[in-house]
N, C-alpha and C positions, 0 to 999 in steps of 0.2 A: 501766727507760722514763725518758723524757727528762723528767722531773720538775726543773722550776728549785724547789731548794730545798724540795720537795714527796714527801712519799710517799704515795701512797693507798694503801688497803686492797685486797685483792684478793677482798673480798667479791662476793658475786653477788646485789644486791638487786632485785629487781622491783618496780618502782614504779606506784603508782595515778596519778600524776600526768603518766602520759604523754600528751600530746596529739594526736599527727597525726589527722587525719580516718579516722572508719573505712571510707572508699571506698577508702583505700591500700591497706588489708590486702586488704579483699573483692576489688579489682581484681586483685591479683596471686595471690590463690584461685583467682578465675574463668580468669585467664591461663594457669594452670599446668594446671586442670583441663581447659580448652580445646585443650590442647598436644595432646592424644590423637585430637583430630579435624582437625588442623593440615594443609592440602595444601601448602604452599609452606614459606620458610623459616620459623624461628620469631624471634619478635619479643624477644630476650633483654632486654631494658632493661624490657621488662612483671614480668620475675621478679626487679626489683631493689627492695629497699628500702630507698631510704637513710637511715632512719630510725633504723635499728639500731645502737645506739652513742651515741647522742643522750641518754641518761640513764645513770647510773650511773656517771658521769664518765669516760664512753667518749671524748668530746671530738671526735667524728665531725661534721665540716661535710656537713649534708644540702643545701647550696645550689646553684645550677645551676653544672653546669661541663661542660668537654671531657674528655677524657683528656689529663692531666697538666697543664691550662690554667693558665696563672698566674692568671686571673682565677675566680674562685670568688662568687659572687651570695648573698650570705644575710644574714637580719636579726641584729643584734647587741641581747643581751639581758642586763640584768642582773644581778647576783650572779657565782658561778663560771662563766664559759661560754669558755673559751679559743678553741675554735671559732668563738663568736660566738652560736651556736643553742644553747638547751637545751629540755626539754619541758617543765620545770616551769612549770604554769601561773600559780603566783604571782608569777613575773619578768616584769620589764616590758620591752616591745619600744621600744627607742630609734633605729630608722633600720636600713635595708637598705644594705650597702656590698659593692665589687666582689671584696675582698681577705681571703680567708682562710687559714689552714692547716686540716688534718682529721687528727685523732688526734696529735695533739700535747700532751704534757704539761706545757706551759708553763704555771707558776701563774698568771701575769698575761695570760695569752691573745698571742693575736700576729695583726697586722693590725688590720683593723675601719675602716683610714681611709676618710674619703670617705663616710661617713654621708650618707643622705637621708632624710628624715623627713616622709611627705605630710601636711600639718594639716587642719583644718577652722577658720578664724578667722571666725566671724560677724561680730565686731565690727570686722574690717579689721587693716590689715599693722602697726601698733603692738601691737596685742591679741595676737600671736602667740606662740605658745609654743614658744619657740627654745632653751632651757638645756637641758641633758640631762636634769635633774630634771623640769622644767616639760613637755616633750615626749613623756615617757614613756607608753606605753601597755598595756592588757592585750590580749590576743587575745581571739579569739571562740574558745569551746571547741571541740576537736575539729572544726578547719577548716583545720590545716597538712596542704600539700602537697608532695608531690616525686617527681621521677623523674628519670631520669638526664636532664642536661639543663636542667631545669626547678625550679622552686621558687615557692612560694605562701605565704602568710598574710593571715588579715582580722582587722584590726585590731576593738577593740569597741568603734569608732564606725561601723565597716561601711564603711572603706576598705579595700579588697584591693590588696594590695602581691602583683606577681609578676616572674619574671626568667628570662631564657635568656642563654649564653654563647657565646661563641668562646674563642681561646686567650687574648687580651689586651685584649677588649671584651667588651660585652653589651647588652641591651635590658631595663628597667625598664617597667612596666606597670603603672598605678596605676588602678583604678575606685573611683569616688567615688559616695555615695549622691545621688540625683537631686535635680537644682536645687542644688547647693552650688558654692562658689565653689573651686576647688582651691590650696592654697598648699602650698609647699614650704621646708623649713629644710635645708641643704647643708653639711654640717660642714667646715672647716679644720683644727681641730686636734687633733680627738678620734680618739684609737683605743684599742682596748681594753688595753691596756697602761697608757696614759694617758702616752706617753713622746715627748711633742710636743717638739722643740727648734727652731721655727721655720719660718716658710713666708709663702706668698703666696698670695693669690686674686684674680683680675679677672673681673669680668662684662663681657661685650659683648653690651650689648644690640641690637645692630644683627645681630649674627650669630647669636643665641639663644645664647651657650655663654659657660658658665663653666670657666674653666682654675683646675687648682691646682697647687701645688709645694710640698713642705715635706721636713724632718727628723725622723725619727723612729727610735727605740731598738729593739735586739736583745731578742727576746721569750725568748731563752735563751742568754745569752751577755754579756760586759762591758757593761755600762750605760753607760760611757764611748766607747761606739762608736756610731754614727749612721749611717741608710741614707737615701738619698733617692727619694721616690716623687712620682709626677705623677697629674693625671685631667683629664679632659676630659668635662665633660658637655654634650652637646646636646640643647636644650629644646625646639626647634619641630618635631620630628617633620617635618623634610623640607618646612616651611613650612606645614604640617596646623595648626599650634596656634601661638596669640598670646600673647606677653607682657602682662601688666597692669601689676603692679608690680613692683619689684626692688631690691634694697640690701644692707644687710651688717649684722650683729646682733654683738655683743659681750654676754658674761654670764659671773657667777660664780655659787658658792653662797650668797653674802651679801650679796645686793640689787642687785648690777649686773644691769641687762636695759636694754641698752642698742641701738636700733637708727635704723639712716641711711638713709631712705627716698631712691632716687637716687645713694647712694655705689655706688663702682664698684670700689674693691679693699680690700684687707687686706694688709699688710706687717708682720707681727710676728716679732721675735727672742724666743730661748727666757728666758722667765721665772727669771731667776738667783736670785730670793729664795725661789723655789720654788714650787708649785700648779701647776695646768694650766689654763691659755687656754681658755676657751669662745667659740668665734667662728664666724662663716662668713656664709654668704648666706640671704637669704628672698625668694621670690617668689611669683609666681600668674599664673595665667592668665585671658583676657579671658574673660566669658561663663559659664557652669556646664556645662563640657563633663564628660561622664559619665566617659571615659576620658582619660588622658595619659598618652605613650609618652616616654621619655627614653633616651636612646643616651649608653651610658658606655665610653670608653676609657680604659686605665692604662699606665703605663710606668714603667722606671726609670731613662729616660733626660730624657726633656725634657717639658714641657706638648705643644710641638707633637710630638713623636713619639706621645704619649698620643692626640691629636686624629687624628693619621696613622692610628693603629693601628683606632680607631673607624670612619674612614671605608673604609677598605680590607676590614676584616673584617665589617663591617654594612651599611656604605653604604647604601641605601634598599631593603635587606632587609626584610621586615615579622618581626612577632615570631613568627609561626607557621613562618616558613621557616628563621627561625635555629635555632628548638627544632627543627627536623625534619634540619637539617645535625647538631646536636647529637646526635642519638639516633641517626643513621647513622653516627658517628665510635664512638658507645659499643656499637654493634651490631656493628661492625666487631673491637671489641675483645674484646668478651664471648664473642664466636662461636671464639674460640680455644679454648676448652675447650667442648664440645658433650655435654651429659651427654642419657642417655636419660630425656627429662623424663617422660611418661606412666607409667614404669614405677620411678621412684625418689620414695621420701617426699617431698611436696609442700615439708615444711619444709626437708628438705636441698637441694631447689634451689631456694630462698629463700636459705637461709643461704650456700649457693656463690656464686649471680650476687649476689648482695648483699657478700659478701666480695672476689669477682673485680674487682666493682667500685672499692670500696674502696682495693685494689690498683693502680689506675690513679688514682687520684687525685692523688696527689703521688707523688714529687717535682713541684714546678712547673718547668714548661720556661719558662726565661726567656731563651732562645737570643735575640740580637741586644736585650737589654734590660740590658745589664753598664754597670757602673759601679766607680767605684775602681778599683784594681788589674787588674780585668777588662773596664775600659772599650776597647770595639772589639776583642777579641779574636775571632779566625778559627775558636775552637771550641765546640760546643756547651755551653751554659750551664743548669744546673740548679739551684735555690735550693730551702729547704726542706728540707734530708737531716736529717730527724727521727728518729733519728740512725744514723750508722754501725753504733752499737754495738747498734741495735734491729731494725737491717735486715738484718745479713748471712746471719743464719740461716734465714729463709726467704723475705722480700721478694723478694731477688734470684733466688736458685735457683729461685721460683717463673716469675720474668720470662724466666730463661734455657732453660726448657721452650719458650715459645714467641712471646717477643717481643726477637730477639738484636740488631734493629736499635736500639730502645728504650734496651736494656741497652747496647750500644755506645756510643749517644751520652751516657749517663750516666756511662759511664765516662771516655769522654773529659772531661768535665767533670769528674771527679775529678785525672784527668792535668794537666789544664791548673791546676788548685789548684796541684799540684807546681810547675809551670811559672812561675805570678806568684808565689807564696807563698813555694815552696822546700819544703813539704809538703801532703801531701794533704790536704782538707777531712773532717774529722771530724762536725760537726753544724753544718753553715753555715744559719744561718737569715737570714732578711730580708738577704740580700747579704750578710751579717758573720759573721767565726767565730764558732761555738757553744762549749759546754763538751765538752772530751773527758770520758768515762765508763769506758771499757775499754781505752784506748790509741789506735792508730791502726787502728779496725776497718775502715778502707778497704780495708786490705791484703786483707783477706778478701773483699771485693767483686770488686775486679780481681782479685784470684786466681781468683775462681771463674767469670768471663769467659776470662780465659786458658786454664784447663784445659779448658772448654766450645768455645772460638770461637777457638783460636790458629789453626786452619787458615784460617779465613775473617777473621782480625782487620785483615789491611792490606786487604781490599776495605770491611770496615767503618769504614773511617779510624783505626785503633788500630795505633800502634807498638810491637810488644810489648818492643824494646828500652827503649823512653821508659818504657812500662806498670813495666817490672821496674825501672827506675832510681826512678820513683817510690814503689815499695814499699819497694826498697832504703832509700832517705832516710829513710824513715819507722823503719824498725828499726834503720838503724844511726848518723844524725845526730841529734844531743838538739838540740832547737828551744829558744830562749833561756826561751820560758813554753810547756811542755806543758799550761797548760790548756785550751787552744785549739785544739791543732794537734801531732800526733806524738805522742811518748811519753818518759819518763824513762830514756832508754838508756843513760845511763852508767853511773847505778848498777846497773842491771839486767843488764847487761852485765858488769860487774865482779865481782858477786856471785853472777849466775845465778839472782835474785828480787830483788824491789824490796822493801828492808829499811826496816823502822820506825825512824824517829827516826834517819834516816842523817843524815851531813853532807852537803849538796850546794850546791858553790861555785859552778857555772857553770850552772843553769838555776832557772826559777821553777815553782811548781806547789802545788798543795794537795797536804800529805803524808797523803792516807788512801789506804782501799781497799787496802793494800798487797797484800793477798793475792789479791784477786779482780784486780787489775790485771796480778800474777804470771801466773796462769791465763789471763787475754786475752791479754797479751803471747806466752805461747807459743804460744797457735793461731794467731796474726797469725805469728809466726815460721814456723808450717808452712804459713800460705798464701804466706809469701816464698817458702819451700822449693819450693813446687810450682812456683811462676811458674819459678824457676831451672832446674828441671826441664825444663818444657815450651822452654825458649829452649835447653838443654843448657849450663848453667853447672853444671858437676858439682862445683868446688870450693864455690861458694854453697849448692849443693844439700845439700851433707853438711853446713856450717857451721850453714846455718839447721834441717836436720834436726835437729841435735845439741840446737841450743839451744830448741828444740820442747818438749824433754825437761824445759826447765826447770820445769814447772808440780809435777815432783815434789819440787822443792827446798822449796815450801811443806806438804808433808804431814806432818805429825807423828803417827806411830804411837801414841803414847802417851795422845791423848786420847780420852775414852770419852764415850759419849752412850745413852743407853736400850739400854746393853748392846752396842752397836758399838763399835768401836777402830779410832781412824786418821780424822783430819779434814784438811781445810785449814787453816793458820793463817796470819796473819802474823808475821814474823820479823825479829830484831833484824840489825845490820849483824855481831854476834859469831857467831851461829849459832842466837843461842837464840828459842826460839819464844815468843810473846804470846798467853797464854790469852785466847780468845774462847769462852763456851760456844756451843756448835754450833746452838744453837736460837735463838740472838739475831739479831732482824731475820727471822725467820721470820714466818708468820702467827698463829700461838699465842704469841707474844712479847708478853707482857701488861706490861711494862717501856716506860715512854717512852724509847726509843733512836732516836738518828737514823741514818738507814740509807743517805741517799742523797749530794747533793755537799756536807754540812753537815761544817763545818771541826772539828765534834765527833764526827763518826763514828767512832769508835775503834775499831769492830767487825773494819775490814780488810777489808771487804765492801762492794761497791754494790748497793742494792737486793737483798738477797737473805743467806739466812742461808750458814754455812758447810756445814750439811746440804747444802744445795741445791748450793751452789757445788762440793762434794767431788767431784760426776758429772761437772766439767766437763774432759772431754780427748776432743773429737770426735775427734780424729786419732789416738788411743792407748787407745780405751776397754778394749782386751783387757790392759792394765797397771792400771787403773784396777779392774776386776774382782778382778787377782791382789792387788793394793794392799786391797782391802775383803776377803779372804781365801776367792776363788775363787766359782764359779758360785752354789752353793746359799746362802752367807751375802750373796753380793750381791744376791740377788733378793728373800731375808729382809728385806735393807736395804732393799731398794727398797721392798718392800711396805709395812714401816714407816712409810718415808717418807711414803708417801700417806695411810696412816691414821691415823698422827699429827698430820694438820694440815698438816705443814711445806711442803707444796707449795703454791708460789701461782702460780697460774694467769695473773695479770696482770704477773708479771715475765720478762723474756727468759730469765734464766739457768733457767727452770724449762722453756724447750722439750725439751731435751736428754734431760729425766727418762723421760715415759712410754716413748720410747722403748728405754730402759736394757735392757729385758730380750733383746732382742736380742742385744746383746754376750755373754749369759750362756747363748745356745742356748735360750730360751726365748719363741718368737715369737706364740706363741698368748696368752701373759701382755700383752704389749704389743697385741695387739688386744683385750682385755678391756677393760684400762687408758683404750686410746684413746677407745672407746665411752664410758667414765666420763668421763673429762676433757671431752669435746666437750660431752656433757649437761649436766653439771654446772655450766659456764660459758659455754655459748654458746647463744643461742635466737634467735626472730625478732622478739622484742619489742625498744623503743627502749633496754632494760635488757640487751639480749643479749648482752654484753660483757664481760669479769671486769675493769673497767678500762680504763684509757687505749687507743683501737686502736694507738698509737705508728706513725704512719705506715704502717700497714695490716699492721704487725708479726704483730697478733693475727689478722687477717682470711686472710692467707696461713698462719699456724701452722693455722687451723683448714681452709683450704682442702686443705693437704696431706692432713689426717687425713681430710678428706672424699673424696679421691681415691686413699686407701690409700697411698700415698708417705711419704719423710720425708728430705730431701735433708743430706747430709754436706757443709756450707759449704767451697767452694774444692776440691772433691772432685768428679769426676762419678760418684758412688755415690750411688745412690736406695733406700733400706731399703724393702721389700715390708711394707706392712701389710694391710688390708683396706678395700676402698673402700665406701663408704656408698651405693654406685648400682651396678644392672645393666650399665652401659655407659656409656664416655665417650670422646671423641676429643679429643687436641689436637694442633692444626694447627700447624706450624710454617712460616709460608709464604716464609721467608727462603730455610729450606733444601729449601722447596716439598716438605715430606714431613709424613704425618697418622702418627699411633699410636694404634690402636685398644684399648682396654682393656677386656676384657669380662669380667665376674664369672658364673663357672657356677654354679648352684644359690644363686643370691643369693636370700636370704630377708628381707622387709622386716621380719620381728617382730624378727630381729637388730640393726634399725638403733634401739637405744634403750638408756640407761643401763647396764641389767645385761641382756644377752645370755642371753635365756630356752634352758633345758636342750632341745636339740632344735632348736635355729635354728641353721643354716649359715653361721658367721662364720669361721671360721679355717682358714687356707691351707693346704690338702692338697697342691696343684702348681701350678706354675707353668709356661707353655711362651711362647715366641716364635715367631711364624712356626712354629709345629709342633716347635718342638726347646726341648729340655726347660732352663728356667733354674732357678737356686736359688730356695727357699723365701724367701730373708730380705733380698737386696737384688740390686740388678741395676745395669749401668752405660747412663748417656746414650748412647756410643758405639754400644753391642749393640743398642739398642732406640729412642730418642728421636730419634738421629741419623738411623739407616736408615728409620725406620719401618717400619709394618705392624701386626699383631695381636698384644697381651699377653694371654694369658688366664690368669686366674686363678681355681681352682676351690677351693671353699671347701665346710667341712667342718662337721658340729654336734660331731666329734669331737676336744675340746680336748686330748686328752690324746695321739692320735696326731699331731696338729698341732703340737706343742708341743717342734718339734725342727727346727734348719734343714737338715737331711738334706744336709748336705756345708759350704763353707765361712762361716764367722762373718762379717760384716763387716768390713771389713779395719781393721786397726790397723798403726800404724807400728813397733811392737816386735817385731810379729811377721810383718815382711818385706810389710807389705803398703804399697800405694802406690809400687810399686815403680819403675815407670814411665811414661812419659806417655801418655795414650792418643791 
C-alpha cells in the first residue's frame, strides 16, 4: 500500500462514529428495490455509496468529482485525513477545497489546497475567525451527503456547504441561516501536508475574482520537490451577488491575527526558518443573501488558465446543470457493467457499484495541465498514480475489460514519462516523482495493455515499439536513483536477485526490501517478456522469460515455519541467506517491526511477510506449488496461511493468495475462500474496507471477486471463480461488443461468508456461446474480445466441483503463455 513511512493494520473495525446522513443509505436501498419495476435505463449512480471507505483508514474521498476528474471538492478535517474527509464526528472542518486524491496512504495527506470556509462574523470583518484553529467547526451530526458528482456537509452553526464538479472546475454553494451576513475566509498557504513553499494571491474587486498561485510539496515523494498549482475563485455569480468587504489576513498559532481591510494582494516566500504561514483572503457579501454561489477553477499551468477552465467548463451554468452533467458522465461509466439488480443481493449491488465508482475516481486526468518536464506535451497526462505497485494487479485489468480508450490514454502518459525523464513513472503524485515500492510496476501495466490491445494500439495512439522501449529501459537501464523511478537493475542482473548489503557504486536507493523486490522484478521481467512476444522480438522474449524465473533465487528450502518448509528470504551477494522469520510483518506479528519504506525495515519484504510473498509468482504458480511440496501440501499450506491469521487483506501482496487453490486443481476451495475474504473484509459501511483503498486497488479486487473472475496481470488469462450475482453484462463500446455472464442455478443463500450446505456456488461447468470452456480459466480473446454469452453453471456439490476438469491456469515453466493472442 502507498503509505509514507506508515503501515496501517489490516484490522476490520466497524465504527460507531460514522456520520453520513441516514438518508444516504435509505436512498440507495430504495433505488435498488425500485429497480425491479424500472421501465427505462437504470440510474446507476443511485446505487453508489461514496462514504464506503471514509472510516477505518480507507482514505476515500467522497467529494464531488467526475470520472478521472482533476477537481475533487471535499471538506478538509483535522486529524488523520489523507483524503481530506473522515467520518469521525470529533474532528473539525476547516474548509472545503477543490483538490484531493482518493484512497492514498500518504501519511500527511495530499492536496487540500485553496480551502474556503464560510463564516458568521456578527461583530464585523476584524473579528472573523480566519486562522486554522479559530475557524474550525464541528459538523451537524448525520447530515453529510454525497452521490456521484455531489457533496454536502452542514456545519454546527447551520451553514450548509455543497459542491459539484467538472474536470478542472466546479461550483460551491453555501446556504446561510436566515438574516445572517455571509463571510468567507479563503486560504492561500494551507494544504493537508502543510507543505507550502511560497505563493501569491490577488483580489480583483471589480471582477469579483480572487486568483491564487503557489508551490507545495509532494505527498508521497522527496520533500525537496515542489509543484505549482493555481486557483481562480469567481465570487459574483455572474452578477447576481455583490461583495461588501474584502481584504487579506495572516495568522499563526502564537498570537498573530492580522487583517487588512482593503488590501488586495499577498506575496509570500517560503519560510526558511520553518513553520507554516497561515494567510489568505477575507470577504463578505452585501445584504443578507441566504445562498451564495462561488465558481472555482484550478490549473497546474497558470492563474489565467484556472480562470479559463472555470469559464469554459462552468460558464453561466447553474449548480443543478453541472450536477446533472456530472451524473450523466458517471452513469455512462458505471453502466459499462450492468448487473441483474432485482435478483442480486442488495448489499452486493451497493458494494459493486460503489467499487466501480471508486475505480474511476483516479488517476486524475490532468491533460493540458502539465508543468516541469511535461510542460506543453502533446501526450495525455495523468497524475496521482498511487501507485503502479498497488494498481497493476486488479485496477488496470478491470479497466481493460470495458474502457480501453481511457486505458490507452493512461498508458500514453506512462510512455511519455519515459520520453521526458528516461523511465516510466512508478508513483507520480502531485506532478512529482513518488517513491518506488516493488520496482518498475508500470511495466506490468503497459504489458497488460499490449497483450489485450496490440491490434488496436495504433488506432488508440500507442506505438508498440515505443511502449516496448519504455519497458525495456525500466528492465535494463539502471537509473541514478531508483528510489523514485526504475529499479536497481545493475546488481539484480549481476546476481540474479537483489542482494542484501551489496556494494553499489553506480546508483542510489534505499537498500531494503531485497526479497520482495526480487520477486517483483521477476514478475516485471515477465511483463516485458510478454511485450517482446507481442512485437515478435524472440531474442528478448527468451531473455526476459529466463529472468522472470529469478524469483526462485530467493527461495530458501531450509526455512521452516509452522511445520511448512521453504520460504522466500533475502540473500547476501555471496549466496548465503539472511534469515527472517516468515511471520515477521504478518498481521499476527506482535513485535514492533518496520515493514514499509523505513530504512530500518530489515525483514527483506515490503508491507507483507515472507509467508505471504512466498506465494507470489503469478506467471509461474505451477513451480511455486512444486516448491511447496505438491498440490496437497500447497493446499494445506494455503489453508494454514489463512487460519493462522497471516493473510493481510489490506495489502496488495495478499491479492494473489485466495485464488491460489486454482493452481493446485482445487477451484471449489477458491470459491469458498473468496466468499470468506469478501465478507470478512468488505461491507457497505464507511468502515467497509480493510484499510486504505489504494487508488481503488481494494475496490477492483472486490469487483473481480463479485463478478466471479480474477486476472493474471500482463496476460489475457482470467481465472473463473463464482459470481455473486445471477447475471451481468460487460460492455466494451470501443470494440463494440458486450459479454453477458449468466450464473445458472444462482442461489442468493450462497452469498455469505460461509456457504451453507446445499447452496449452489461451486462451478460445475462453463460454456461460451454454447461451446464448453474449462472450469478454471478463460482468455480475453476467446470471450470478452468477441462478446457473447458466458454461462457458468453452479452446483452445491463442492467435492464434484473441486477439479478443473482440464488444463490448470497457465504457468511459464509448464509451457504456458507460449504465444501471443
